[in-house]
C-alpha angles and dihedrals in degrees: 000000000000124000121228112246121252118269111269111255088227091064108103103182131030110199117198118187131136092208104093095200095050091042091053093047094048091045090053092049093051093042093052088052089061097253122141106232139184113206116203132184094212142009098238109140093351097124091056091055096055118084118219094251097042104146099221143080134242125230114192140169114237099218108062135134116256109005109021127204095268093051090047089052090053093048094048094047092049089069098030119012090187097059108117112238120185117199127208114211140186120231093265093050098064094104088049091050091051088053089051091051089056088051091056108276111152097220143333131220121206117218126278099039133161121256090238091058091055093046093047092051093045093049093049090048091050091050090051090048092053090050092049093050093046090053091048091051092050092048091049092049091049091047091050092051091049091049091049091050089054094048098038103038120196145092098216121119093246091055093046088052092048092051090050091051092049091049091051095048101038096079095047129086092234121128111236135216113207116203119197146127124260110290095014093120105260095155091048089056092046092052091048090053089051098044093049093049133083086258093067092112092052126080123287107208118188122192131173108218091194092061095055122094113240090240094061105030096095093047091047094051103034103023127225143241124236111283094017088129139347109303096018097125099157140021117281124200110222126224093256092054092042090055092054110140092020142048133299117204112202111191126194091019089169089073094063117110119248090249092056090045089059091055092046091052091052091049092051092050101041103024093224132115130205119201118229109270092015135109100201121103108217114204116228133205096196142136118219120211111184126188135195140174092203134078099258093192089059090045089052091051089052092050094246095110130036111255093212090054091048092053091045092053097039095070093098109022123177119196118203109208115232116245092252088065093054102046093154089065095055098087092040092052093044092052091047094051094042093053091046090051092047090053092049093050096037092239131133112244113236115233119262112253123213089255090054092051092049091051093049094047097048096047116104094219100214088177091052120201093348091058091046092050091052090050091050091050091054091047092051089052089057096253123141115276100239121152127202111270094006131105116213108253123238118258092256096048114133123249112293120272117251100194117266096352115127123238094267092053091047091053091049092050093046092048092049091049092052093050092045091051092052090047088059089063122080113269124169095204146007086256094062091045091052091048091051090053093042096233134114116270093240089054090048091050090053093048093049089054092044094052096041093246124138139210120185093222093054094082098036106059110058092182088064091059095048096050108084096166118126 
């Protein structure tokens, strides 16, 4: 049994009428007006062929054998209540058409009607449809940005840029190469790319190539047939095949042998996989996201990584900045992870003291976000905040050093980090945020603007801006 193809997104009007003469006349009217139409004799299976965001409208007669216009309206609005449906009625069907309007029909036309009346109704319905889809797109984009902000926390310029790049790449079919140090969050970025893409309902398969023994890596990735090697008693589906229809995240790609790299290059170019010991080429609909902590160009120059595979993967690179390059995010991230850990364990999170902040800001974070998250977890459990290689500073220690920055720059960075960390907490108003920081609201407003930070309430309550009292 074959399935009817989906309605082409270029089709603007679907016309359903079992009367061949009326169908031909209406089709000609719509065609002469420059509209791309699809005339149908019945509505059987039509609802299943229309995607939710199809950009057109449906015009249907009410009285038809099989599925009538009212039933079609109900089917279409089950999957998209905002799809415009115009109903054609005979004189005796006007009460029925009024009932349909109450059920969500966009308009109805009583026979006989003028061509201009049909065209006017269709054009208004198409304009409404464009507006609805534009609003959906904007809401989805806003939702995606909010989700990214939750997953990839931070107000620093490198993080803003990374979130923009993820948003731009997520909806494409491009394979992606993620560059980042250990603990920087490469799998978090890969999952975000998957979850914000059209493949979100497909599988996300993550595999660490560096954790696989050389003897099993090919079988694990490509699968094998029975008898392919000693001990292969039954067929095994590989990770690439298992991820069909979704995304495969391949971490530590630099650890793959040159032989496996050849097979991966072929898979990327041809989108087929061949199990070990098999002769069948299995087509794949798959997105590959690779990740590395090494400089693959340098590895290619040294002969440890195939240059052709590097250039094939490097079309859409994403670099995750190490934590030491986004110092203003450290306190925000720490607060975020500590509060999440406190919620998991049912424990109140103790407030960060100045000595804690100084310790966090001066640490180099070789383990990046993963190390920071572990430190926040320990802090939420009430354990001492001690970081590898660091000695907790005394209460009267000066602000942490930030390399070659002068004192003024250090103070600016420290101030911005403190405000950003407090912004990450829940505040109902600019007033409560100012009270938590112990500064006047007018001063806080000025500092938010100075540091490029934002708070929704800061432009809504004018009385907050006028009150400069401590």
